[in-house]
C-alpha positions as CSV (number, residue, x, y, z in Angstrom):
1,X,-0.3,-0.1,-0.1
2,X,2.8,2.7,1.0
3,X,5.7,3.5,-1.8
4,X,9.7,3.8,-1.5
5,X,10.4,7.4,-0.5
6,X,13.1,9.1,-2.3
7,X,16.0,10.0,0.2
8,X,14.2,8.4,3.4
9,X,17.5,7.3,5.7
10,X,16.7,4.5,7.6
11,X,15.7,4.7,11.9
12,X,18.3,1.8,12.4
13,X,20.4,1.2,9.3
14,X,22.0,-1.9,9.6
15,X,25.9,-1.2,8.9
16,X,27.1,-0.3,12.2
17,X,24.9,-3.4,14.2
18,X,28.1,-5.3,12.1
19,X,31.0,-6.8,13.9
20,X,33.5,-4.4,13.0
21,X,35.7,-7.3,11.1
22,X,32.7,-6.1,8.8
23,X,32.5,-2.9,8.6
24,X,35.5,-2.4,6.6
25,X,34.9,-4.0,3.7
26,X,32.9,-1.9,1.0
27,X,30.2,-4.5,-0.4
28,X,29.3,-5.5,2.6
29,X,29.0,-2.0,2.8
30,X,27.1,-1.7,-0.3
31,X,25.0,-4.4,0.8
32,X,23.6,-2.9,4.2
33,X,23.0,0.0,2.3
34,X,21.3,-1.3,0.1
35,X,18.6,-3.2,2.9
36,X,19.1,0.1,4.4
37,X,16.9,1.4,1.3
38,X,14.6,-1.6,1.7
39,X,13.9,-1.3,4.5
40,X,13.0,2.5,5.3
41,X,9.7,2.5,4.4
42,X,8.9,-0.5,5.9
43,X,10.2,0.5,9.4
44,X,9.0,4.3,8.8
45,X,5.6,2.2,8.2
46,X,6.1,-0.3,11.7
47,X,6.8,2.5,13.7
48,X,3.7,4.4,12.6
49,X,1.6,1.6,13.3
50,X,-0.8,3.0,15.4
51,X,-1.5,6.6,13.1
52,X,-2.7,3.7,10.1
53,X,-5.2,1.7,11.9
54,X,-6.4,5.3,13.8
55,X,-9.7,6.2,11.1
56,X,-9.1,10.0,12.0
57,X,-5.0,9.7,11.0
58,X,-5.5,7.4,8.5
59,X,-4.7,7.8,4.8
60,X,-7.4,8.4,2.6
61,X,-6.3,5.0,0.9
62,X,-6.8,3.0,3.8
63,X,-10.2,4.1,4.7
64,X,-11.9,1.0,2.9
65,X,-9.1,-1.5,4.3
66,X,-10.6,-0.3,7.9
67,X,-13.6,-0.4,6.1
68,X,-13.5,-4.1,6.0
69,X,-11.8,-4.7,9.2
70,X,-15.5,-3.6,11.1
71,X,-17.8,-4.6,9.1
72,X,-18.9,-1.2,7.0
73,X,-18.8,-0.9,2.8
74,X,-18.1,2.8,2.1
75,X,-19.6,4.9,-0.4
76,X,-15.9,6.0,-3.1
77,X,-18.4,9.2,-3.6
78,X,-18.8,10.2,-0.5
79,X,-16.6,13.1,0.9
80,X,-13.5,11.8,3.5
81,X,-14.5,13.2,7.1
82,X,-17.6,11.1,6.1
83,X,-16.4,7.7,6.2
84,X,-14.5,8.4,8.5
85,X,-17.4,9.4,10.6
86,X,-18.9,6.7,9.2
87,X,-16.0,4.3,10.1
88,X,-15.8,5.9,14.0
89,X,-19.5,4.8,14.6
90,X,-18.8,1.4,13.2
91,X,-18.3,-0.5,16.2
92,X,-21.7,0.9,17.6
93,X,-23.6,0.3,14.7
94,X,-22.8,-3.1,14.4
95,X,-23.5,-3.9,17.8
96,X,-27.1,-2.0,17.3
97,X,-27.7,-3.5,13.9
98,X,-31.4,-3.8,13.1
99,X,-32.9,-1.6,16.0
100,X,-34.8,1.5,15.8
101,X,-31.9,3.5,17.2
102,X,-29.6,1.9,14.8
103,X,-31.1,3.0,11.7
104,X,-31.5,6.1,13.2
105,X,-27.6,6.2,14.3
106,X,-26.4,4.4,11.3
107,X,-28.8,7.2,8.4
108,X,-27.3,10.4,10.4
109,X,-23.6,8.7,9.9
110,X,-23.9,7.9,6.9
111,X,-26.0,11.3,4.9
112,X,-25.7,13.6,8.3
113,X,-29.1,13.2,8.3
114,X,-31.4,13.7,11.6
115,X,-33.9,10.3,10.9
116,X,-36.9,8.9,13.3
117,X,-38.5,5.0,13.3
118,X,-41.7,4.3,13.9
119,X,-42.9,1.4,14.6
120,X,-45.7,0.2,13.9
121,X,-45.4,-3.4,16.5
122,X,-47.1,-3.6,20.3
123,X,-46.7,-5.4,23.4
124,X,-48.8,-7.5,25.1
125,X,-49.0,-10.4,27.4
126,X,-52.0,-12.8,28.1
127,X,-52.2,-15.9,30.2
128,X,-54.8,-18.2,27.7
129,X,-52.5,-19.1,25.3
130,X,-54.8,-18.8,22.6
131,X,-55.2,-14.9,22.8
132,X,-54.8,-13.0,19.5
133,X,-51.1,-11.5,19.5
134,X,-50.4,-7.6,19.3
135,X,-49.8,-5.7,16.6
136,X,-50.2,-5.9,12.6
137,X,-49.8,-9.6,10.4
138,X,-47.4,-7.7,9.1
139,X,-44.8,-5.8,10.6
140,X,-43.3,-3.2,9.4
141,X,-42.2,0.7,9.9
142,X,-41.3,4.3,8.6
143,X,-38.0,5.8,8.3
144,X,-38.5,9.5,8.5
145,X,-36.1,11.4,7.6
146,X,-35.6,15.4,7.8
147,X,-33.5,17.7,5.3
148,X,-33.3,20.4,4.9
149,X,-34.6,22.5,1.2
150,X,-31.5,23.1,-0.3
151,X,-29.6,19.7,0.1
152,X,-30.7,16.8,-2.5
153,X,-31.3,13.8,-0.5
154,X,-31.1,10.0,-2.5
155,X,-34.3,8.2,-1.8
156,X,-33.0,4.9,-3.8
157,X,-29.1,5.3,-1.2
158,X,-31.5,5.7,1.9
159,X,-33.9,2.5,0.8
160,X,-30.5,0.1,0.3
161,X,-29.5,1.7,3.6
162,X,-32.2,1.1,5.5
163,X,-32.6,-2.2,3.4
164,X,-29.0,-3.5,5.3
165,X,-29.9,-2.7,8.0
166,X,-33.1,-3.6,9.1
167,X,-34.5,-7.0,9.9
168,X,-35.0,-9.1,6.7
169,X,-38.9,-9.7,8.0
170,X,-39.3,-5.9,8.2
171,X,-41.6,-4.8,5.6
172,X,-39.9,-0.5,5.4
173,X,-40.5,2.4,4.0
174,X,-38.6,5.8,3.8
175,X,-40.0,9.3,3.9
176,X,-38.1,12.6,3.1
177,X,-39.5,15.5,5.2
178,X,-38.2,19.3,4.1
179,X,-36.9,21.1,7.0
């Protein structure tokens, strides 16, 4: 993923670590210098590994790789800061995926818009084994997304995100409300 950097000095050159009798041979010095040149980018990357794994400081081309670790699919057309915001919330979103709060937070993370999930479900209890089940026969919910008038919102992308997060047996609808 990383490329070589011309003129990058090695933080740990090999030649000084050799026994004295090898340090004076020109071939060994040239060979070790070549190894230093090859190993310098590798050592710099390893020395800075925490920065590569931190969403805030990772290079842009590493974001899709970090996303793959968390099971997030990034939209390449999305702004980098929005991608970083989504990755920061990825673990939390995984833990509440499929819940109303999880869908609301995911819409906020992906689109930067406030969303509200309106459910039709119900809860009841009975001592009668043949009691009617509460709620509707078909489970459904509506995701209301609040968008400013000056902001364009792609309903098909919203629907795609909600479809990926909701329970498979539940029907949904997405409504965009202009504010």
